[in-house]
N, C-alpha and C positions, 0 to 999 in steps of 0.2 A: 815621243809619244805620238806624234802625228803620224808616222808610219803605221801605227797600229790600225789606223781607220782603212789603210790600203793593203793590208796583209791577207784579206780574202783571195781567193783563186778563181771566183766567178765574174766578178765584175769587169776585168778587161775584155773578155769575149762579150759580155752583154753591152758594152760600149760601141764595140765594132759592129755588132749585128744591129744596133740602133742606127749606126751611121749609114749602113747599107739599107735598113728600112726607110731612112728619112730620105735618101736618093729615089727610092723606088716611089714612097709616098707623093713626094712632090713631082716626079715624073708622071704619074698616073693623074694627078690633079692637072698637070698641063695638058695631058692628053684629053681629059675631059673637058678643059677649056677650049681647046682645038676643035673637037667634036661639037660642042656645044655651040661655038662659033659659026661652023659650017650650018647648024640647024637652027641659028638664030635663037636659041635659048637665053641669052643674055648672062652667061656664067662669066665670073671673074676669073682672072689669071691668078696664080699663087703667088705672083710677084705683087699682088695688093699687100701682101704681108710684109713686103719691104718699105712701106711708108714711114715707119718708125726709123729703119736704118737709114733713109735719106735723110730724116731729121738729125740723127746723131751725127752723120757725116758734115750736115751744115755747122753743127757745133764745131767739129774739128776745123773746119775751114776758118771758121769765126776767130776760133783761139790762135790758128796760125797767123792769121791776118792781125792779131795783137789786140783784139777785143776781149774784154774780161767777162766770163760767164756770171750770171745773176745781176751785173751791174750794167754791161752794155747791151746784153741780150737775155732774154727770159729762158730759164730752165724750171720747167714744172717738177724736178725731182730732187732729193738730197744729194749731198756732195759725193757719196760713194757710188750712186748711181752714174752719176757725171762722170766720175773718174772711170768707171768701167767703159761708158762709150767712147771717151777719149783715148784709150789704152791703145786701141787698134790704129789709131792715127799717128803712133810713134813710128811706125814702118809704112803706112798707107798715105799716099798722095793723090789717088784717083779713086773713085768712087768703087769701082770693080774690086780693086785691091783691099779696100777698106771692108767691103762686103764679105769677102773670102776670110779676111782676118777676124772680124767679128764673128762671123759663123764658127771659125775654128775656136775661139775663145769660149764660146757657148757649148761647144762639144766637149772641151775639157770640162768645164762646170757639169756637164751631164755624167762624165766619167766620175767625177767626185760624187756626183748624187748616187750613182749606182754603187760606188764603195762605200758609201754611209748606208745605204739601203741593205748592203749585205752585212756589214758591222752591225746594225739594228737587229737583223734577222737572227745572227749567232747571239748576240747578246741577250735576246728574249727567247732563245731555243725554238726558234721558227725556221720554217724552211726557205733558205735563202735562194733557191733556185727558182722556187715557185713565185716568190715575191718580186724577183728581178723580171722574171718572164711577164707577170702581169702590169709592173710598172713600164715595161717596154711597149706592152700592148696599148697601155693608156697613152703614151707619149708619141707613139707613131703617128695616128691621125693628126695630131697637134704639132707634127714635127716643124712646120714653117714658124710657128709661134714659139717654139723651144729655141730654135738658132737664130731668130730674128727679132727677139725681145730679150729683156734680162730677167724675166719672171722665174726662171731655173734656179737663179740665185737665191731668190726668196725661198724656194724650197730646199736649196742647199744649206742655208743658214739655220732655218727651222729644224730640220733633221739633225745638222750638225750639232746645234745647241743640245738635242735631246740626247744624242749618243754621249756627249760630253757628261750629261748629268747622269745618265746610267753608269758612266765610268767613274762617278764620284768628283768630278772636276766642275764643281757649280761655278766657281769663279768665271772659268774659262768660257762655260756655257752663256753666262751672262754677257761677256765681251762678244762672242759669236752673234747672239741675238741683237745686240746693240748695233754691230756692222751690218746685219740684215735690215733693220729698222732704219738704216741710213741709206738703205737702197729703196725700200718701201716700208711702210710702218708695220705691216702685219706679223713680220717675224717676232714682233714683242709679245705676241700671244703665247708663244712656247714659254714662256715665264709663268702662264697659268699652271704647268705642271708641277714646279715646286711651290708656288704660293697657295695653291689650292691643297696643298698636303703639310701646310705649315704646322698644324697641330701635332702632325706624327713626326717630322724631319724639319725643325725650325732652322738649323744652321745651314742647310743647302739652300733654302729660301732666301735667307739673308744674303748670303754671299752672291748668289746669282743676282739678285735685285740690285745689292749696291754696286756690283760690276757694271751691270747695264746701265744704271744712272750715271755711274763716274764716266764711262765711256761715250755714251751720248752727250754729257754735259760738256766733256772736254771738246768734243768734235764740234758740238753746236756754238761754243765760245769761240772757237776758231773760225766756224762758218761766219758768225755774227760779225767778229772782228775783221773778216775780209770784206763780206758783202755791206754790212750796215743796214740801214732801213730799206735799202732794195730787195733786202730777202723776204719782205713781207709779199712782194708780189707773188713769189712762188706758192706761198701759202694760200693766197686769195684764188688762185687758179683753181685748186680744188674745192675750196668753200663755195665757189660760185658756180661749179657745175652742176648741170641739170640731170635728167635721168637718160642714162645712156642706154642704147638701143637693146642691150642684151639683158638688163635688170629685169626683175620680176614685174615690177608696175609697168616699165616701159613696153614689156612683152604683152602684156594685157591691153594695155592702150593702143597698140598697133592693130591686135587683134579685134578691138571695139572699133577702129577706123575701117575694118573690112563691112561692118555692118552700118556704120555711120558714115558716109563719103565726108569727105574734106574737114573731118574733124581733127585728124591726127596727121602729122607730117613730121619728116626728120630734118634736122639742121645740123650744121657745124659752125659753131660759134666761139671756139676756144683753142688753146696752142695744142691740146693733147691730141689732136688728129683722132675725133671721135664723132660717132653722131649721137644726137640727143633727140629726144622726142619732144615736139610741140605740141600741147594740148592745153586746153583750158584747166585740166586738172593737174598737170604736170607739176607747177611751181610748188602747190600744196603737197604733192607727194614726194617732191625732193626735199622739201623742208622736214617732213616728217620722219625722212629715213634716218638721220642721225640718232634721234631718241629710239626709235625701233631697234636700230643696230644695236644701241647700249642694252637695250631689254633683252634682245635675243641673247645677246653675250651673257648677261647676268643669269638668265635661266639656264643657258648651256654650262655656266660655271657651277651654278647650283646643284643640276643635275649630275655632274662630274663629282662634285663632293659626296654625293649620296650613293656613289657605286662601291659596292662592297669588293671587287674584284679591280685590281689595277690593270689598266690597259692604255698606254700613252697613245698609240696610234689612234685608237677609236676616240679618246677624250680630244686630241688635237684635231681630228676629222670633224667632230661635231662642232668644235669652237670656229674651225674655218669656214665650215658650212654656214654658221650663223652669221659670221662677219660677211660671206660674199652674198647670201641669198637675201639679207635684209638690206643692203647697201643701194644707193642710187647709182653705183657706177658698179657694172659688171662686165668686164673685158673678157674676150674668150680665152685669153692665155692665164686667167685665174684658175682655171682647172688644173694647171701645173703645179699650185701651191698643195693641192690636196691629193694629187697622184700617189706620191709615195706612201701616204698612210692608208688610203684605201687599199693598196696592194696587200695590205695585212688584214684585212676585213672582208673575209670570203662571201658574206652575204650582198656586200655592195659591188663586187668586181664586174658582174655582168650588165647590171643597169649603169654602173659609172662608163664602163667601155661604150654602151650604146650614146650615153650623154657626150662623150668627146667626139665620137663620129659625127653626132648632129651638129656638134659645134663647128666642125670644119665644113659641114655642109652648109651652114649658116654664113659662117666667115672661113675663109674668103670666098668660097665657091659661090653662094648667092646673096654676095652683099650688096651688089649692085640692085638684085631683085628686090631686096629688102628696102633700099632707099626708094625703090618705085612703088612699094608696098604691094608687090605681088603675094598672093595668098600663101602659097605653100612653104616657103621659107619662115614666114610670120608663124604659121602652125608648126613647123619644126622647132622655132626657136622656144616656144610656149611647151612644146612637149618636153624640151630637153630641160627647161627650169623645173617642169613638172617631176621629171625623173629625178633631179637632183634634192628636190623636196622629199620625194619618196626615200631616197637614200638617207637623209635624216631620220625619217620614221622608223627605218630598219635598224638605225643605230640605237634610237631611245625606246623601241617598244620592248615591253618585258618578254623575255624568252619563255617558250612554252616548257612547261615542266617535262621532264623525261618520265615515261611510264616503264617500269620494269616488266 
């Protein structure tokens, strides 16, 4: 049955095309960095995105030296994410080999994502070539984040669970969503698809939820049996995080700082390798993020329930946007989560492509300038966020009636 996901004819070429475009994208960013260095513009190297890879390699070295993750050193991610970062360490004993092995692993994940995209297009009678083309366009500006983070696995597990649901394999869909949630929590949102249709199709909803709960419970029990109370530190990292620089409120505070000097600054105070906004209003806004996120997801779910026409890509896109745009953390790679679903939403394609390009302009290209609070990348960040809010509006606004 797994081979059914890879039976399409278009995804292998799309994967190879993305590999070539990734090389071109990173080379172009490198040329831009070199030119900016000569002109003293302060642009960052594409290698800025390797920060997380360096951290992952440190975990590999720690494990090889006999130290236990979660117990002897802090890991801010669930166990499946940790296993993904350790896997290239099986063959890599130097950083450069690890970097290449990890990049290759993520390219394999991209191939799976393209195969699932083609499979979803065929299951829903849509144009797979067009969907793959737009997905490639979205991911190319984000290429460094695709291969040097593990967020492509989030997109793979969400779309994989959705394809399984469409094939009538709700139990397997719940298990895949659970594996995704053990990378990052967000793939659990895919369960909204069967849950919000419980009144029409109760059995698929029950099977997927039970499978999800069982898989997560078994994994968490093993995780806790291994790490014990030390596990709590991994959860505290995220609960104690402030406003990451890319979030909507952080962007507005940075913009405010352009008019009120010395009111806003950027700090890095946590193990997640991210910059957070330090401002008098930042703690209150960070504290309000979780209830606001819950409210936004509830409203998005209510909107989905009242839609007469089923469109899973649209529904998951609005749920993911609600989660991302109202959170206190909005890392640049989060756009990878939504890319496969926006590829099936024609009205969102061009705005989302512009948002992807602006994301790369802000990080990594102008990341150093953001830290120095130079105006133009802060404006670009806020424009990117406004475009994504506009994407939500394009989803939820009523369609204009056709005139005969």
